[in-house]
N, C-alpha and C positions, 0 to 999 in steps of 0.2 A: 172613671168609666161611669156611664149612666145606668148600668145594670144594677141588680138587687144588692150585690156585695159592694159595689163601688170600686172594686179592683179587678185587674186582669193581668195575667202573666205575659210579659213581653215575649217569652219563648213560644207561648201559645199563638199569639198574633202572628209571629214570624213563621210558625209551622202552617197556619192557615194560609198565609200569603204565598208560601212556597208551593203548596199543593193546588191552590186556586187563586191565581194572581189578580184576576178580574172578576167583578160582580156586575151583573146586568139588572138594572132596575128600570121599570116602565116609565117612572116619572123623573129619574135622574140620569138615565143613560148608563154608560159604562164607567164604573169607578175602580180604582185600583185598591186591592186589599192592603197593599204596602202603605197607603196613604190615607185610606178612610175606613172608619168603623163600619163593620158589616151589619150592625144592629141599628144604630141611629144615623148612620150614613154621613156623619160629620167628619171633617178632616182631622187627622191626628195633629197635635200641636206639641210645641215645646220639646222636652227631653225625649219623649216617646217618638216624635217625628224624626229627630236626629238618630236615635238608636235604631229604629227600623230602617232608616236610610243606610246606616252602616252595615246592618245585617244584609240587606239586599245587595249592597256592594260586595260583601265577602262572598255571597253565593255566586255572583257573576265572576268575581276574581278567581274563585276556586274551581271553576268549571275546567276540567282537565283535558277532556277528550275533544277532538275537532267536531265530533257530532253534538256534543253539549254546547260548544261555542257557537255552532251554527243555529242551535235551538234557541239560544239566548240572544242572538243577534237582532237588534231592533229593526223591524222592517216597515212598520206602519207609523202614521203620524202620532198616534196615541203613545206608542211605546217610546218613540224618540222624545216626545215632550215630557214623558215621565222621567226619562234618564236625565234630561237637562234640568228639570226641577229638583231631581235627587242630587245632581251635581251642585246646584246652588246651595242646598241644605248642607251638604258635606263641606263646601267651601267656607261657609259661615262658621262651621265647627272646626275650622283650621285643617281639614283633611284635604289639602290642596292636591296631593298626588293622586288620591282616589277620584276626586272631582275631575281632574284633567283627563284621567283614563276613561271616565264615563263619557265625557264629551267626545273623545276620540272613538269610543265604541258606537256611539250614535252616528257619527260621521261615516264610519266604516259600514255600518248596517245600511245606511242610505245608498252608499256607493255600490254595495252588493246587490241592492234592489234594483239597480239599473238606472242609467241616466240617459235614456234614449229620447226623451222628450224635454221641452222647455221647463215643464214644472219640476221634473227630476233635477235638472241642473240648478234651478232656483233653490230648491229645498236644500240641495248639497251645499250650495254657496252660503246661505243663511246658517246652516248648521256649523259649517266650518268657521264662519265669522264669529258666531256666538262662542265657540270653543276658543278662538284666539283672544276675544275680549276677556273671557274668563281667565285666561293665562297671562293677562296684562300685556298683550301685544296688539294695541288698538291700531297702529299703523298697518300692521299685516291685515288686520280685519277690515280696514277701509279699503285696502287694495283688492280684496276679494269682493266686497260689496259694489265697488265702483267699476270693476272690470267686467269684460264679457257681455256688455250691454244688458246688465241684469234688470234694469228698470224697463227696458224695452221688452224683454222676455216676460216679466210680470204682466205688462199691458196686453201682450199677445195672448196670454193665458186667461184673460178676462178679469185681471185684478182680484183674484180670490182674497177674501178679507183676512184669513189667517195668515197668508203669505205676506200680504202688505203689513200686517201687524208685526210679524217677526222681522221683516226687513227694516221698517221704520225704527223700531226699537234698537236693533243692532247698529243702525247708522247713528242714532242719537248717542248710544252708549260709546261708540268708537270716537265720535267727534268730541264728546264731552271729556273723555280720557285724554285726548290730545289738546285739551284747553281751548278748543274752537266752539266755545259755548254758544255764540250767537248763531253759527251754523247749525248747531245741535238743536237748538230750541224749537224750530218748526217740526223737525222730525219727532221730538219727544211729544209735542202737543198732538200731532197726528197719531202717534203710537197710543196714547191714552184713549182717544176717541175710538180707534179701531179695536183696541182690546176690550173696551166696554161693550162694543157691539157684538164682538165675536164670542167673548167668554163670560161677560156679565161684570157689573160694577165692583164686585168684591172678590173676584177670582185672582189667583196668584199672578198671572201675567199682567193684569190690569193694575194691581197694587205696585208691582215693580215699576211699571211705566209711570204711574203717578209719583213715585218717589224720585225718580230720575227727573221728571218734569219740574217737581218742586225744587229740587237741588239746583236745577239750572236757573230757576228764578232768583235764587240766592246768589249764584255765581255771576249773574249778569247785573248785580247791583240792586235788585228788587228784594232786598232782605226781608222786609216786613211781610210781603205777599208769600215769599217762600216759606217763612216761619209759620204763617197760618195754614198753608197747605200741608206742611209736614205735621203740624199738630192734629189736623183733621185725619190725616192718613194714619198716624200713630194710634189714635183713638179707634179707627176701624180695624187696623191689624191687631190691636190688643183684644178687641171683641171677637174678631173672626179667627185669628190664629193663636192667641194666647199671649201673655205678657213675656213669656220666656222663649217664644219661638225665635230662631235665628233671624229671620226677616224683620220681625218686630224690633229686635235689638239693633240691627243695622240702621233702620230708620231712626231709632232713638239716638244713635251715635251721630248721624247726620244732623238731626235737630239740634243736638247739643252744640255742635260746631256753628250752626247758624246762630243760635241764641248768643253764643260768645261773640260772634261777629256783630250782631245787633248791638250788644252792650258795649262793644268797643268802637262802634261807629260814631 
């Protein structure tokens, strides 16, 4: 903590987040108390990020009444995005059951919000595909993304950048998981460009897109280029997220695999 004492109780942070989940700042917009410090506005990293993610999940899981469940059902883009990022943190901490349940919760919230227009159908499809990718079901995810004229619907909605970013990343992830790396590469490259424009160069979705893009370079035989890209990404994640953050650790694992492949080439 950057405060005077240098320490803060996780219980206190969890209590604050429970009572006031979102903070509004004129310069930074809407930040989640579960993921950001209310004093310095920096994102939580490392073990704190994982522990608060677990506590938020327990709060959602232990909601007993239908009224509470309805209250916690994610209805807007910010809430759904927060749940998906939370699921990613939990999945890296080997909390697969909890992560899958959060993905399903985000999907159900979108469906309850109504699918009367093209944009609603698109968001539901991308949310569902992301959940299937996270559950190691890339073929099912690809079926969702390529069915129902999804690309045509996106075009008819004016190609909103956040939707295109989510779609291209989900497509790249599904194709890469199916070892269709050459097909995945253009989607991954587009995903990086869109995420940078939509969220910024060092935001979570952008860093995830960059890791996938770099890994695809290595998988398609461009090991040296992939290694350099992953080294740069790892340095950025270590600075932004912290060395012990699950996302940083995952990038380190991918880089180690590429380094071994380079030495064995």
